[in-house]
N, C-alpha and C positions, 0 to 999 in steps of 0.2 A: 312838279314842280315845290319842293318847301320853303315858308317868306326865311329870308334873311333876320335873325337876333337882332337887334341890338338890347343893351341891358343899360338898364337908365342911372344915374350914381342916387345915393341916396334922399342927397337935396338936391332941391328943384329948386330954388330958391332965382333971388334975382342977379346975383355972380354963376349963378349954370346954366341959363339963359340965352347969351352966344354960346358955349361949345356946344349947349345942344341943339342951336340952330343950323352950326357948321357942323354935325355927324349928320342931322338928318340930312342938309342940304348934298352930304360924299355919301347917302345912301337911297336919294333919288332916283326912280324909276325904275324898283322895284320892289315886291311883296314883299313886308315892313312890318313883324313883329316885338313890340316892346314890350323888355321884359319890365314891368313893375314891383316885384319880387320885395326889393329894398327900398321902394322907397319910400319914405318917414314925412318929407313933408314935398309939399307944392304947393307953390306961389302964385300969381295971375297972369305972370308974366310967362311963366313956360307952359298956363293953360295956355294961353294964346299960341304958343309959339305951338304946341301939339294941333288946334285946332287951322291954324293953319295947315298946317304939312299935314292932315286932314283932307283940306279941301284940296293940295294941292293930289292930295293919292286921289284921287276920289277922279278929279276931275283926267291924271292921267291915264287913270283905269286900270289903277294896280292896288290893293289891298293893304291896310293902312289897321293895325290892333295896336292894342293894350290886353297883353295878358298877365299872370299870377298878381293881380292890382294887392298890393298888401290894405290892412285895413285903416291903419292912417289915411294911404291915400286915398279909399275909398269915401270913409266922412267927410277929409277935405272934397272931396270936389262937388260932394255930396249938396255944403254950406254955398256951394259955388256952380251951383244949378245943374249938374253932371253925374254919371256915376260910371265905374271904369269901361261898362260897354259903349255909351253915345258917345262918351268923348272922343274918340277918333271916326265917328259915324259921319256923315259929311252928304245932310240935305241939301238944295236947293232950296234959297228962301229963306234958309234960317240963320 
């Protein structure tokens, strides 16, 4: 069974964080791939929301992945200490 896909908004700024969290909550309990191909901007609150989702998915035993990350997103995540690959990986104690 393949993961459901959720396409992320191009701007994941302060205004987008609430709807992002709501969309993630609605998808909890299933494997989920986040399509980040159109993301051009991400703020710290959205990063925190995605990190919280990573923890929830890991604790529930489901897969959460960030796929097709734009180069703008990859650059911004790098400034915050993440890569597209590490953003959705949760490790206890991290």
